[in-house]
Structures are given as structure tokens and as C-alpha cells.
C-alpha positions, -999 to 999 in steps of 0.1 A, spaced: -39 -109 -211 -45 -70 -209 -60 -58 -178 -78 -25 -174 -76 -18 -136 -93 8 -116 -87 18 -80 -112 41 -59 -106 27 -23 -96 59 -5 -82 93 -19 -67 83 -51 -81 79 -83 -64 53 -104 -68 34 -137 -40 17 -154 -37 -10 -185 -12 -37 -176 -1 -69 -196 1 -101 -177 21 -134 -189 26 -167 -176 12 -185 -150 39 -205 -127 59 -174 -130 35 -146 -141 52 -112 -151 35 -77 -158 46 -48 -182 28 -16 -172 14 -1 -205 -4 30 -192 -7 42 -152 -27 74 -143 -33 85 -106 -54 117 -98 -45 126 -63 -72 144 -42 -48 156 -15 -56 190 -20 -94 184 -16 -90 168 16 -62 189 31 -84 214 49 -102 186 67 -70 170 79 -78 137 64 -101 122 40 -137 129 41 -156 99 26 -183 118 3 -157 145 -11 -136 114 -22 -167 100 -39 -175 132 -54 -136 137 -68 -138 99 -78 -171 107 -98 -152 135 -115 -119 121 -123 -127 86 -134 -137 97 -171 -112 120 -171 -83 93 -163 -100 66 -185 -94 91 -214 -57 92 -208 -55 53 -211 -77 45 -239 -77 80 -259 -103 110 -264 -125 91 -290 -157 77 -268 -174 64 -299 -151 43 -324 -119 47 -306 -132 35 -271 -145 5 -289 -115 -4 -306 -95 2 -276 -113 -23 -254 -111 -50 -282 -76 -54 -268 -87 -56 -231 -91 -91 -220 -102 -83 -182 -115 -55 -160 -103 -56 -125 -115 -31 -99 -109 -25 -64 -141 -37 -39 -126 -33 -5 -112 -26 18 -116 10 22 -141 38 22 -177 24 9 -187 55 -8 -156 58 -26 -153 23 -37 -191 22 -50 -180 49 -74 -152 26 -85 -172 -5 -88 -203 11 -106 -181 27 -130 -163 -7 -139 -199 -26 -142 -211 2 -167 -177 -5 -188 -176 -42 -182 -215 -41 -195 -210 -18 -225 -179 -37 -241 -189 -75 -227 -158 -81 -210 -153 -100 -176 -153 -82 -144 -131 -94 -115 -133 -76 -78 -102 -71 -63 -89 -70 -25 -67 -38 -23 -44 -53 2 -38 -83 -21 -29 -53 -46 -5 -41 -20 11 -75 -16 14 -84 -46 31 -51 -59 65 -63 -57 59 -81 -91 58 -49 -103 93 -47 -100 116 -48 -129 131 -83 -134 163 -76 -133 158 -60 -99 140 -91 -85 170 -114 -99 197 -92 -86 182 -91 -51 179 -127 -52 212 -136 -66 203 -170 -82 177 -159 -110 169 -191 -127 138 -196 -108 127 -162 -90 97 -178 -73 114 -208 -57 142 -186 -45 117 -163 -26 97 -185 -3 84 -191 22 86 -152 25 74 -128 55 54 -98 40 45 -68 58 17 -46 45 19 -10 61 -6 16 49 -29 43 65 -55 16 74 -36 -17 77 -5 -30 95 -6 -68 88 25 -95 91 20 -125 65 41 -158 58 36 -165 23 41 -202 16 42 -194 -24 29 -167 -47 -6 -176 -45 -10 -188 -7 -3 -171 29 -13 -172 63 -18 -140 83 7 -139 113 -8 -106 129 -23 -72 126 -28 -42 144 -51 -41 173 -58 -3 168 -46 25 151 -25 13 119 13 28 115 1 52 89 -29 62 106 -6 71 136 18 91 113 -13 112 103 -25 117 142 10 126 151 14 149 122 -18 168 137 -3 171 171 29 188 156 8 208 135 19 196 101 -7 191 72 -18 163 60 -7 136 49 14 133 78 38 103 67 57 123 41 57 157 65 69 136 96 99 121 75 106 155 61 110 172 93 126 141 110 159 147 91 165 179 110 158 158 147 178 133 166 156 97 170 175 90 203 162 121 217 131 110 233 125 73 247 93 65 232 78 31 237 83 1 213 45 -10 216 42 -48 218 77 -55 206 83 -78 236 51 -96 232 56 -129 217 29 -128 191 30 -108 156 1 -80 167 7 -44 164 -4 -15 184 4 22 176 -23 40 195 -6 41 228 27 56 208 5 86 192 -8 92 229 29 93 243 35 118 220 5 139 228 11 137 264 49 145 255 38 178 236 15 188 265 40 184 291 74 200 272 60 232 262 92 247 245 104 282 240 94 302 210 130 299 196 128 260 207 99 249 193 111 240 156 140 219 172 113 200 197 90 194 167 119 178 147 130 156 178 97 145 184 90 136 152 122 118 149 120 97 178 85 88 168 92 78 134 123 57 150 99 40 174 76 28 144 103 17 126 117 -3 153 86 -20 160 78 -28 126 115 -40 117 117 -60 151 84 -81 148 90 -87 109 128 -101 115 114 -120 142 90 -137 120 118 -143 92 139 -161 122 111 -183 133 95 -192 100 129 -193 80 120 -174 54 140 -165 23 130 -133 16 109 -102 31 86 -84 8 77 -46 22 45 -29 6 19 -2 15 18 35 16 41 35 45 67 18 27 72 47 9 88 60 41 127 58 31 141 53 67 117 22 71 131 9 36 167 15 47 162 -3 81 142 -35 70 165 -39 39 198 -36 58 183 -62 83 170 -85 56 205 -79 35 225 -86 65 207 -118 68 220 -126 32 180 -127 22 162 -111 -2 143 -75 0 119 -67 -21 100 -33 -21 83 -18 -52 97 16 -63 77 49 -50 49 50 -72 36 18 -67 37 14 -27 11 44 -27 -26 33 -43 -25 26 -76 -43 8 -102 -15 -13 -118 -12 -33 -84 -47 -39 -86 -44 -53 -123 -14 -75 -109 -39 -88 -80 -70 -92 -104 -45 -112 -126 -35 -135 -94 -72 -142 -85 -81 -149 -120 -52 -175 -118 -69 -191 -86 -104 -190 -94 -107 -187 -132 -133 -165 -147 -160 -179 -119 -187 -150 -114 -193 -135 -81 -210 -106 -70 -189 -74 -67 -199 -49 -38 -180 -27 -18 -166 -44 14 -152 -18 36 -139 -37 64 -126 -68 38 -92 -83 54 -66 -100 36 
């Protein structure tokens, strides 16, 4: 099955063409993948502005589609769409003005070329993004590659992004149970807010990681929120506030400002990592998981990847995290989630609307 996927949940406009094969052991080949980032449009505002995101999606969707199916909008597009079996589009969660732009674009294509259309949960896209890893990567992580899925489950999956921090127990590739989620700020949101406190540009996650390389992660004893609680929920609002108060109470001399910022950033980042890794590995122990899956935009944070990977491998478990380009928002993961939904539900027709607060 060839799947054309469209992603417009936030500030990336993305379209991909992905080939899916298999049912019990699905595999995916990314044929084409294109993303237009809106960072420069939103940076002056310190975050994503929904109506600007909608405007940018409207501008970029037809441009990116041409990169996927070619410039010829008459016979060329009709020929290209003959080879497409399914269109998948993100319908939530996300910014509703942005989501609607992608949904209406997808509906128009589906109607014009008479293709089935399926609405996809963006978080399921992140969850399934590990399936975009090279087959050899998955097999080498599992060590016994004869049946990759039986060697993975039960698994514990951590989805960590700008809007969500969720911990799941996956019983198999099509079934999971939510163990916990953030009660307030998600980890990525906390990164952005702390970056603003430190005077760093948007997006905050990469900037925090960059400046942390010059700081001491043990310099400041920031709290590890809810790490001592027996549940699997998260809360990062208090940690952000702790950074705010620390900066208020420790005004540095001019020649020490950069060092202070680096130490604060490194200590904050370490507090987030300790919390995420601690909760995840406790779930691994409780549910006797065979694998740890890490996904979402914050999964692009190298120290987090290193720390969670080291814990998983130290327990002789598989650790699966996609390459960086599939951690941040992209349409290839939406194609994967669309195919998995198709395996669950078949070609069942459902009304596709924007669902800004949709959970997994």
C-alpha cells in the first residue's frame, strides 16, 4: 500500500509518500519525505501563533505536494495519484486552525482523485515512529531478529514532546494502556519556557541542550517533580518555576552571566532527564517490559537518548528511538499510524474533524 500522508498539527508543514507492507509484521519504506519549518515565522513571538501557522500551512502545502508528486498538476498528478492507495492526515491533537488547513487540503485531494481518506492521531504517529527505523537497527537492538515483534512486547513507550509527556504500556503493536501523563506543562513546553527565562530564542529545546554543554548539570539541585510518587504522572510546571525563582534570586555579575545560564540550563535539563528516565525505568521493572520506546520532539535531545538508552541496555533490553528527523513532527510517521489504523479498522468511513485535545 502506498500512503500519501499530510501533517499540519503545529508549526511544521509536512507531506510524505510511504510504502507499507505486511500485517503481522508491518514494514515501511519512506519513498519521499518533505518538511517546511515555520520556526522563523514564529520566532519573533517566542512561540507558535495559531493563525500564523494556519497561514504558513496554506502557503506551503501545495508547494510541498509538488515535491512529492511532481510539478505537473494536470496529467502528471493524476498519474502519480493512480499509484497512491490511501491518504492519511493528522486530525489531532494540535492547533485547530492548523489542523483544519491540512484536513481540508487532504479532503480536496481525496475527492478529486477518488482516494480513501483516514484521520490519524498525531501521538500515534510518534508512538509508531520506531517502525521507521531500518530493519537492521531494530534487529541488532533486539539481538534475536527472527520475529522482531514478539521480542519487543510488552514494552514501555515514552512519548515526550512540546505538548505531551505520556507513558504507555504496549502489549503488542496494536494495543496499549496509558500509565500516566503530564498534569500541567509537558517536558517540551518546560524547555521552551525555561529558554525564555534564560533569554534564549525559540525553539527552546535545542538551545537548552546547546548551552548545557558548557554547564555543570550538578551545579543546582533543582527538584525532580513527582519522581517519588508511586504513579506514572508527570509535572514540570513547578520545575520551571524553580528556575524562574533561582534566576530572580541569583543575579550574576556581568562577567559571570554566561556561566550561570549554562549551569542553570544544564541543571534544569538533568532534572527533566532524571524524572523521565526514573519513571520510565520504574514502569519497565513493574511490567517486566522487554523494550523501551522513545519518541516525540524531545526525544531529539541527545542527553535524554543517551541516558534512557544506557539504562535500557544496562538491563539487557531493546531500546528503540527513531533517527532525529522522525522525532520531530513529520508526515512519514503519520503514514505509519494511518496504516496501523487501517489494519485495525479497515476502510471504515469516519467523519474527519480537527480534534485539538485528542489524547492517545
